[in-house]
C-alpha positions in Angstrom: 82.3 78.8 -43.8 80.3 82.1 -43.4 79.4 82.8 -47.0 76.5 80.8 -48.3 76.1 82.4 -51.8 78.1 84.5 -54.1 76.5 86.7 -56.8 78.0 88.8 -59.5 75.0 91.2 -59.8 72.2 92.5 -57.6 69.6 90.8 -59.9 71.4 87.5 -59.6 71.4 87.8 -55.8 67.6 88.5 -55.8 67.1 85.4 -58.0 69.0 83.3 -55.5 67.1 84.6 -52.6 63.8 83.8 -54.4 65.0 80.3 -55.1 66.0 79.8 -51.5 62.7 81.1 -50.2 60.8 78.8 -52.6 62.2 75.8 -50.6 61.2 77.1 -47.2 57.9 77.0 -45.4 56.2 80.3 -44.3 57.3 79.5 -40.8 58.5 76.6 -38.7 54.9 75.4 -38.0 54.0 75.2 -41.7 54.5 72.2 -44.0 57.4 72.3 -46.4 57.0 74.2 -49.6 55.6 72.5 -52.7 56.2 74.6 -55.8 53.1 74.0 -57.9 54.3 76.4 -60.6 57.0 74.0 -61.7 56.0 70.9 -63.5 58.3 67.9 -63.0 59.0 65.2 -65.5 59.6 61.6 -64.7 63.0 60.6 -66.0 64.6 57.2 -66.3 67.9 57.3 -64.4 70.4 54.5 -64.0 72.7 55.6 -61.1 75.1 52.8 -62.0 75.9 54.8 -65.2 77.2 57.7 -63.0 78.7 55.8 -60.0 81.7 53.7 -61.1 81.9 50.1 -59.7 85.5 50.7 -58.8 85.5 52.3 -55.4 88.8 54.0 -56.1 87.4 55.9 -59.0 85.9 59.3 -58.2 82.6 60.7 -59.7 80.7 63.9 -59.2 77.9 63.5 -56.6 76.2 66.5 -58.1 75.5 64.5 -61.2 73.7 61.9 -59.1 71.6 64.5 -57.3 70.7 66.3 -60.6 69.7 63.1 -62.2 67.5 61.9 -59.4 65.9 65.2 -58.4 63.4 67.1 -60.4 64.9 68.8 -63.5 66.9 71.9 -62.5 65.7 71.8 -58.9 69.0 71.4 -57.1 70.1 74.5 -55.2 73.5 74.2 -53.6 74.4 76.0 -50.3 78.0 77.0 -49.4 79.3 75.8 -52.7 82.9 76.9 -52.1 83.3 75.8 -48.4 84.1 72.2 -47.4 83.8 70.9 -50.9 84.0 67.3 -49.7 80.4 67.5 -48.6 77.6 68.9 -50.7 74.5 70.4 -49.1 71.5 72.1 -50.6 67.8 71.9 -51.5 66.2 69.9 -54.2 62.7 68.8 -55.2 61.5 65.2 -55.7 58.1 65.1 -57.4 57.8 68.8 -56.5 58.4 68.2 -52.8 61.2 70.2 -51.3 63.9 68.4 -49.4 67.3 69.1 -47.9 70.2 67.1 -49.5 73.4 66.1 -47.8 76.0 64.2 -49.9 79.6 63.2 -49.7 81.6 64.4 -52.7 84.1 61.8 -53.9 85.9 64.3 -56.0 87.2 66.1 -52.9 89.1 64.2 -50.2 87.4 61.1 -51.5 84.3 62.3 -49.7 86.0 61.9 -46.3 84.5 63.9 -43.4 86.8 66.6 -41.9 86.1 69.2 -39.4 84.7 71.8 -41.9 82.5 69.2 -43.7 81.1 67.9 -40.4 80.2 71.4 -39.2 78.7 72.4 -42.6 76.5 69.3 -42.7 75.5 69.5 -39.1 74.4 73.1 -39.4 72.4 72.3 -42.6 70.7 69.3 -41.0 69.8 71.4 -37.9 68.4 74.1 -40.2 66.3 71.6 -42.1 65.0 70.1 -38.9 64.1 73.5 -37.5 61.8 74.1 -40.5 60.5 70.6 -40.9 62.3 70.0 -44.2 62.9 66.2 -44.9 66.5 65.2 -45.4 67.9 63.0 -48.2 71.5 61.8 -47.7 73.7 60.3 -50.4 76.5 58.5 -48.7 79.8 57.4 -50.1 82.3 58.0 -47.3 85.6 56.4 -46.4 85.2 57.7 -42.8 86.6 60.6 -41.0 89.7 62.3 -42.4 92.8 61.1 -40.4 95.7 63.3 -39.5 97.4 65.1 -36.7 95.9 68.5 -37.6 92.3 67.1 -37.7 92.8 65.4 -34.3 94.4 68.5 -32.6 91.6 70.7 -33.9 88.8 68.4 -32.6 87.6 66.1 -35.4 86.0 63.8 -32.8 84.0 66.7 -31.3 83.0 68.2 -34.7 82.2 64.7 -36.1 80.0 64.2 -33.0 78.1 67.3 -34.0 77.2 65.7 -37.3 76.2 62.4 -35.7 74.1 64.3 -33.1 72.4 66.4 -35.7 71.2 63.3 -37.6 70.2 61.6 -34.3 68.2 64.6 -33.0 66.5 65.4 -36.3 62.8 64.6 -36.1 62.0 65.2 -39.8 61.8 62.3 -42.2 65.2 61.1 -43.3 66.2 58.8 -46.2 69.8 57.7 -46.6 71.0 56.2 -49.8 74.4 54.4 -49.6 76.0 54.6 -53.0 79.2 52.6 -52.5 80.6 52.8 -49.0 79.7 54.0 -45.5 82.6 53.6 -43.2 83.2 55.3 -39.8 
């Protein structure tokens, strides 16, 4: 949970840093970044083509994000950690936002300790810099199990709920199929 990005070369690392900085305001008092150098194209998207009607059938939430956001604008954070939740930045009509999304391909998108902490930290970061948050929800609830309970799923899940409740930035939540728990 400590590594946010992995790069193979120094140049690739610099490119990722540039991309990350393009989503952030100059400081916490500034408005969120709008990248006027990048033209966005309106695209017709039918999310029902991506999200199956059968709630037992998995799909890749990244396909939903990439199809709704501006072309090639999604920038994922902590890709290899807590894969049951996806966080990152994207642009919608050139406006930068933070994205939080359950990933049905991993643990059916259920929230475990790591996913709760990852999402809460990202939401708090976005709130600190005034970055609006878009959430794509398809969650069967918190992951059950003795290990999760012994390690504090209730406490860590509360961090996530608290992060959403305390965020003062604009928030939009899109429920794709289910929102239990």
